[in-house]
ZAMARGU-4260 file (C-alpha; in steps of 0.2 Angstrom, whole numbers, plus 5000, padded with zeros to 4 digits):
<rodrens>
0) 4919/4943/4949 | 4932/4939/4935 | 4927/4955/4926 | 4931/4965/4942 | 4948/4957/4944
5) 4951/4960/4925 | 4947/4978/4928 | 4961/4979/4941 | 4973/4972/4928 | 4967/4986/4916
10) 4970/4999/4929 | 4986/4993/4938 | 4994/4981/4926 | 5008/4993/4922 | 5013/4995/4940
15) 5007/4979/4949 | 5005/4961/4946 | 4987/4954/4950 | 4983/4937/4957 | 4966/4929/4960
20) 4963/4916/4974 | 4945/4909/4976 | 4945/4899/4992 | 4934/4884/4994 | 4924/4881/5009
25) 4924/4866/5020 | 4908/4859/5011 | 4919/4855/4996 | 4930/4843/5006 | 4919/4837/5020
30) 4901/4837/5016 | 4893/4820/5020 | 4885/4811/5005 | 4868/4812/5013 | 4869/4831/5013
35) 4876/4834/4996 | 4858/4837/4989 | 4859/4854/4999 | 4874/4860/4990 | 4884/4859/4974
40) 4902/4856/4969 | 4913/4871/4971 | 4927/4866/4959 | 4918/4869/4943 | 4913/4886/4949
45) 4931/4891/4954 | 4937/4884/4937 | 4923/4894/4928 | 4929/4910/4937 | 4947/4906/4932
50) 4942/4903/4914 | 4936/4921/4913 | 4951/4929/4920 | 4963/4939/4908 | 4979/4930/4903
55) 4987/4944/4913 | 4980/4938/4930 | 4989/4924/4940 | 4976/4912/4946 | 4981/4904/4963
60) 4974/4886/4963 | 4972/4883/4982 | 4958/4870/4979 | 4971/4857/4974 | 4983/4862/4987
65) 4970/4861/5001 | 4964/4844/4994 | 4981/4837/4997 | 4979/4841/5016 | 4961/4836/5020
70) 4967/4824/5033 | 4974/4839/5043 | 4965/4852/5053 | 4964/4865/5038 | 4945/4869/5042
75) 4936/4872/5058 | 4923/4860/5064 | 4913/4873/5074 | 4916/4888/5063 | 4912/4893/5045
80) 4930/4898/5042 | 4946/4888/5037 | 4959/4886/5051 | 4976/4895/5051 | 4984/4879/5045
85) 4973/4879/5029 | 4978/4897/5026 | 4996/4893/5028 | 4996/4881/5014 | 4986/4894/5003
90) 4999/4907/5007 | 5013/4895/5003 | 5006/4892/4985 | 5003/4911/4983 | 5021/4915/4988
95) 5027/4901/4975 | 5017/4909/4961 | 5023/4927/4966 | 5041/4922/4967 | 5044/4928/4985
100) 5053/4920/5000 | 5042/4909/5011 | 5046/4900/5027 | 5040/4884/5034 | 5030/4883/5051
105) 5047/4879/5060 | 5050/4898/5059 | 5034/4901/5069 | 5028/4900/5087 | 5013/4890/5089
110) 4998/4896/5100 | 4981/4889/5104 | 4964/4895/5110 | 4957/4879/5118 | 4938/4875/5119
115) 4934/4885/5104 | 4916/4885/5098 | 4914/4896/5083 | 4900/4903/5072 | 4892/4886/5068
120) 4883/4885/5085 | 4876/4902/5083 | 4870/4897/5065 | 4863/4880/5069 | 4858/4881/5088
125) 4863/4862/5088 | 4869/4858/5105 | 4881/4844/5098 | 4891/4858/5090 | 4893/4867/5107
130) 4897/4851/5116 | 4911/4847/5103 | 4924/4861/5105 | 4940/4861/5096 | 4957/4870/5097
135) 4960/4886/5087 | 4979/4884/5083 | 4988/4899/5075 | 5006/4904/5071 | 5016/4919/5075
140) 5032/4923/5065 | 5049/4924/5073 | 5064/4933/5068 | 5055/4946/5058 | 5051/4963/5063
145) 5033/4970/5059 | 5022/4985/5064 | 5004/4985/5060 | 4995/5002/5057 | 4976/5001/5057
150) 4961/5013/5053 | 4946/5006/5062 | 4929/5008/5055 | 4912/5010/5064 | 4897/5003/5055
155) 4879/5008/5054 | 4865/4996/5061 | 4864/4986/5045 | 4883/4983/5047 | 4885/4987/5028
160) 4890/5005/5028 | 4905/5014/5037 | 4899/5029/5046 | 4915/5034/5055 | 4934/5029/5055
165) 4948/5032/5067 | 4965/5040/5063 | 4979/5028/5059 | 4986/5020/5074 | 4998/5006/5079
170) 4989/4990/5083 | 4994/4972/5087 | 4992/4961/5071 | 4989/4946/5082 | 4976/4948/5096
175) 4975/4937/5111 | 4959/4928/5116 | 4956/4917/5131 | 4952/4899/5130 | 4933/4896/5126
180) 4931/4913/5117 | 4921/4910/5101 | 4929/4925/5093 | 4946/4917/5091 | 4946/4919/5072
185) 4947/4938/5075 | 4965/4934/5081 | 4970/4942/5065 | 4969/4961/5065 | 4954/4960/5077
190) 4942/4955/5062 | 4936/4964/5046 | 4931/4982/5051 | 4948/4990/5048 | 4961/4995/5035
195) 4978/4988/5040 | 4995/4991/5034 | 5010/4980/5040 | 5027/4986/5038 | 5040/4972/5039
200) 5059/4971/5041 | 5059/4961/5024 | 5067/4974/5012 | 5064/4968/4994 | 5054/4982/4987
205) 5038/4971/4986 | 5022/4979/4993 | 5007/4968/4993 | 4988/4973/4993 | 4976/4960/4999
210) 4958/4962/4994 | 4948/4950/5004 | 4934/4944/5015 | 4936/4936/5032 | 4944/4921/5025
215) 4958/4932/5019 | 4962/4938/5037 | 4972/4922/5040 | 4984/4925/5025 | 4995/4940/5029
220) 5003/4934/5044 | 5012/4921/5034 | 5019/4934/5022 | 5029/4945/5033 | 5045/4936/5027
225) 5039/4938/5009 | 5034/4957/5007 | 5041/4973/5013 | 5023/4980/5016 | 5006/4971/5016
230) 4990/4981/5015 | 4974/4972/5019 | 4957/4979/5013 | 4941/4970/5016 | 4929/4969/5001
235) 4915/4977/5011 | 4923/4991/5020 | 4935/5003/5011 | 4933/5022/5011 | 4947/5028/5000
240) 4950/5029/4981 | 4959/5013/4976 | 4969/5021/4962 | 4975/5034/4974 | 4979/5021/4987
245) 4989/5010/4976 | 4999/5025/4969 | 5002/5032/4986 | 5008/5016/4994 | 5018/5010/4979
250) 5009/4993/4978 | 5018/4980/4967 | 5007/4965/4970 | 4987/4964/4971 | 4980/4948/4978
255) 4961/4945/4977 | 4958/4932/4991 | 4939/4928/4993 | 4930/4913/4998 | 4918/4906/4985
260) 4902/4913/4993 | 4909/4931/4991 | 4917/4928/4974 | 4899/4923/4968 | 4891/4938/4977
265) 4887/4953/4965 | 4890/4964/4980 | 4908/4959/4981 | 4912/4963/4963 | 4901/4979/4963
270) 4911/4985/4978 | 4928/4981/4970 | 4923/4991/4955 | 4916/5005/4965 | 4932/5007/4975
275) 4941/5012/4959 | 4930/5028/4957 | 4924/5032/4974 | 4929/5048/4983 | 4937/5048/5000
</rodrens>
């Protein structure tokens, strides 16, 4: 994974600054001692990845940031993702390192999907998870204009390969889900199977490319005050040539934002390398 990030520095270091954010999972902070035998500490792995990064890559230490907020609702209880509040603290740290403006939550409107039960019930089939719903709280920025343009992908049966895609069209960045809907994490861009570009009223010449998995979906909505444009690419689904895309869109900043499972997956790094040479 570090080698893939370093390759992007070699390709784009003259035109864009490259950042690497490896996101820990809830296991790192909340795993009961009785279950520790089933897992391993994540911080040594994150530090190991960062230790192999080029000096030209800016590592974003969100482990320490999240660790200071473990008493808050930064990870879901009923879903494998973090919650939007956790992503807020991570985005704040990224903005600090990137040297761009960033606003506190008092600049956002708070919304909630009540009685949310996410993926952990489907994974575990444990009725105690279903019987302990939570609120999915997210935040929409005020006083900034933004337009999201998306290309939506259709996948094959394996859900690993894009078989068709739509023409670019204006789509809502924030989707609305009713109380009790287990897909509430798809509030952001409707999920992973798209390529989304957000144009904002922030005119500072900074154009960000976020290379991410589903954890990264919750980050861009906090950066509309920070960047003129934000382009969001999922590590599994990208059909263009990355060199051409960075050039065509005048990208100035590239953020790798993957949870530790994806950072440790050979498929993730292979995909990132492939995108540098693939033909559209």
